[in-house]
VOTORMI-744903 format. One line per 2 residues: number of its first residue (from 0); their letters; for each residue x, z, y of N, C-alpha, C. Coordinates in pm, whole numbers, always signed. Layout:
! residues N
NUM = A = X Z Y X Z Y X Z Y  ...
END
This chain:
! residues 66
0 = MA = +6109 -594 -5949 +5988 -645 -6011 +5875 -568 -5993  +5755 -632 -5980 +5633 -559 -5960 +5601 -492 -6070
2 = EQ = +5530 -365 -6083 +5489 -296 -6190 +5384 -384 -6246  +5370 -388 -6383 +5277 -448 -6462 +5156 -358 -6484
4 = SE = +5015 -428 -6461 +4920 -330 -6471 +4807 -408 -6555  +4726 -341 -6635 +4620 -407 -6716 +4510 -458 -6601
6 = NT = +4446 -592 -6632 +4346 -621 -6544 +4222 -560 -6583  +4189 -432 -6599 +4086 -372 -6645 +3989 -330 -6539
8 = RR = +4036 -309 -6428 +3968 -255 -6310 +3873 -374 -6261  +3754 -349 -6234 +3663 -451 -6199 +3667 -486 -6052
10 = II = +3722 -411 -5966 +3743 -406 -5820 +3870 -390 -5803  +3940 -495 -5731 +4079 -483 -5694 +4076 -532 -5537
12 = EV = +4155 -422 -5468 +4186 -447 -5332 +4293 -535 -5308  +4320 -648 -5229 +4431 -709 -5203 +4467 -714 -5050
14 = SP = +4557 -730 -5037 +4628 -730 -4885 +4625 -885 -4830  +4648 -888 -4711 +4649 -1033 -4663 +4793 -1094 -4711
16 = SQ = +4882 -1012 -4744 +5016 -1061 -4782 +5010 -1128 -4936  +4905 -1084 -4988 +4882 -1148 -5123 +4815 -1285 -5126
18 = LP = +4774 -1324 -5009 +4694 -1458 -4996 +4805 -1581 -5006  +4755 -1708 -5046 +4628 -1727 -5116 +4601 -1653 -5233
20 = LH = +4481 -1602 -5263 +4436 -1509 -5360 +4413 -1607 -5498  +4472 -1562 -5601 +4441 -1636 -5734 +4415 -1527 -5843
22 = CP = +4349 -1552 -5937 +4317 -1459 -6054 +4360 -1540 -6187  +4439 -1477 -6279 +4484 -1336 -6246 +4604 -1327 -6163
24 = LP = +4611 -1204 -6106 +4758 -1177 -6017 +4855 -1166 -6090  +4959 -1192 -6047 +5092 -1194 -6112 +5127 -1069 -6187
26 = EH = +5086 -959 -6141 +5140 -811 -6179 +5043 -788 -6300  +4928 -859 -6321 +4861 -823 -6429 +4944 -851 -6589
28 = TA = +4933 -765 -6660 +4992 -789 -6789 +4929 -915 -6875  +4797 -943 -6853 +4744 -1060 -6921 +4711 -1163 -6825
30 = WN = +4831 -1209 -6755 +4836 -1291 -6667 +4794 -1429 -6722  +4798 -1451 -6830 +4764 -1583 -6907 +4630 -1580 -6972
32 = AH = +4545 -1475 -6942 +4412 -1457 -7005 +4315 -1556 -6968  +4339 -1624 -6870 +4232 -1741 -6840 +4313 -1828 -6740
34 = PR = +4269 -1955 -6699 +4337 -2039 -6616 +4343 -1982 -6478  +4471 -2021 -6409 +4481 -1958 -6275 +4374 -2011 -6190
36 = VF = +4276 -1944 -6103 +4185 -1991 -6021 +4213 -1940 -5874  +4209 -2014 -5787 +4222 -1967 -5659 +4106 -1937 -5597
38 = LP = +4070 -1800 -5537 +3944 -1760 -5480 +3960 -1767 -5331  +3846 -1816 -5265 +3845 -1828 -5121 +3798 -1679 -5076
40 = IE = +3867 -1595 -5015 +3825 -1471 -4983 +3838 -1450 -4834  +3904 -1529 -4765 +3928 -1517 -4612 +3799 -1507 -4528
42 = KT = +3705 -1585 -4570 +3575 -1600 -4501 +3483 -1473 -4505  +3474 -1428 -4626 +3383 -1318 -4648 +3445 -1180 -4678
44 = GE = +3560 -1197 -4695 +3632 -1057 -4747 +3618 -1026 -4884  +3536 -1091 -4969 +3532 -1061 -5101 +3531 -1189 -5178
46 = AV = +3558 -1185 -5320 +3549 -1294 -5402 +3544 -1230 -5530  +3465 -1313 -5621 +3462 -1297 -5769 +3502 -1397 -5857
48 = CP = +3600 -1369 -5940 +3649 -1463 -6031 +3554 -1530 -6129  +3523 -1636 -6143 +3415 -1702 -6239 +3468 -1694 -6378
50 = YC = +3567 -1651 -6409 +3634 -1649 -6551 +3618 -1507 -6618  +3643 -1415 -6538 +3656 -1277 -6579 +3571 -1187 -6519
52 = GT = +3518 -1211 -6396 +3437 -1141 -6325 +3497 -1034 -6254  +3617 -1034 -6242 +3704 -935 -6148 +3646 -957 -6002
54 = HY = +3617 -836 -5930 +3571 -845 -5773 +3686 -824 -5696  +3713 -912 -5609 +3844 -859 -5513 +3779 -848 -5377
56 = KL = +3856 -748 -5323 +3797 -712 -5173 +3942 -731 -5114  +3898 -794 -4964 +4040 -809 -4890 +4045 -677 -4801
58 = LG = +4155 -614 -4813 +4192 -515 -4707 +4188 -544 -4571  +4111 -481 -4469 +4084 -531 -4347 +3971 -616 -4313
60 = GA = +3908 -666 -4438 +3800 -755 -4423 +3826 -890 -4390  +3709 -963 -4355 +3717 -1114 -4356 +3828 -1133 -4206
62 = FA = +3874 -1255 -4217 +3958 -1317 -4107 +3867 -1366 -3986  +3892 -1337 -3867 +3788 -1389 -3769 +3823 -1555 -3761
64 = GH = +3726 -1629 -3745 +3735 -1754 -3725 +3747 -1846 -3851  +3725 -1769 -3970 +3715 -1823 -4094 +3583 -1850 -4145
END
């Protein structure tokens, strides 16, 4: 089981294996803090959750062709 963590960091790096990206992430202890929202991160390499303002950055940057 993944280690639980608080969703208190405002910038979270995610790997391509975590796609499709949604907030909150499963390992956040407050996983039910707001409705799950899928975030399009592939095109720009970054996304911001409209509910909580958490900023996500994709490790390796945007995908070519997106």
